[in-house]
N, C-alpha and C positions, 0 to 999 in steps of 0.2 A: 277796670281800674281807670281812674280819671287821669287826665293829662298832668295835673298837679302831682298825683301819686307817682306817675312814671318819672317825672322830673326829679322828685325827691329820691326815688330809687337810684337813678343815675348819679345824683350828687353823693348819696351814701356810698355807692360803689366806688366812686373816686376817692372819697374820704378813707374808706377801708383799705384801698390800694395804697394810699399815701401812708397810712399807719403801718401797713405791712412793710413798706420800704424804710421808713424812719418815723417812729412815733413821737420824736422829740423836736424835730426841726421842720417848720413850715410856717408861713405867715398866718395861717388860720389856727395854729396851735398856741395855747397859752397854758402855762403851769399855774395851777390854782394855789391860793394861799390860805393862811389861817387854819380853820378847822378842816379844810379840804386839802391841806398840804399833802403832796404825794399823788394827787389826781391831776388830770389834764382835761382841757376842753378843746374840741375842734369846732370851729364856727362854720356853719353852713347857712348863710343868710339869716333867716329867722329861727333856724334850728340849731341846737347845740348837742354835740356828742360828748358825754363825760366818760372818761376812761382812766384806767391805771395801767401801768406797765410792770410786769413781774421783774424781779431783781436782775435776771439775766438779760433783760431787754428784748427777749424774743417772743414773749407772750403778751398780747394786749387784751385786756378784759374790758369790754364795753359795759358800763354800769347804767347808762341812761341815754336815751335819745328823746329830746323834748323840744317843743316849740317855745321860743322865748316869749314871755308874757309882757304886756305893756302896762299892766297895773299890778298893784300889790295884792297878791292872793297866795294862799297856801297851795303848794304843789305836792307832788308825790313824795318829795324829800323834805317837806316842810316849807316855811315861808322863804327860805334861802334861795329858792329858784325864781322867786318873783323879782321883778325889776324894782329897784328903789326901796327895798325892805329896810328902811332906816339908813340907807347909804347916802353919802353926800352927792353922788352922781346918779340922778334918777334914770338915766339911760343905760346904766351898767348893772347887770344882774348882781344881786348881793353875793351869789355863790362865786362870781368871778372876783369880787372885791374881798373875799375872805370873811364875810360876815358869818357869825355862828348860826348853825341850823337849829331849828326848834322842833 
């Protein structure tokens, strides 16, 4: 395992620990909007963890762990994971801005 992989594993462990404590409140947590309303993202540098929380607030379901892209390309969930997919802010991923997925 490379040093980068180990660093990411440590960061993911801290992320999961934070989500275990409170999946709603943290500076790196953002509630998603638009077609992704009801989902959240946790920012880990260039990586994003997309998740949802069950109604009782005790179960966190991780849907996606993906590296943020710097150009407009289709990702595993469609073009919505690419940065600047028709959004006014080219540095903000379209899935954070609530752009519709394709």
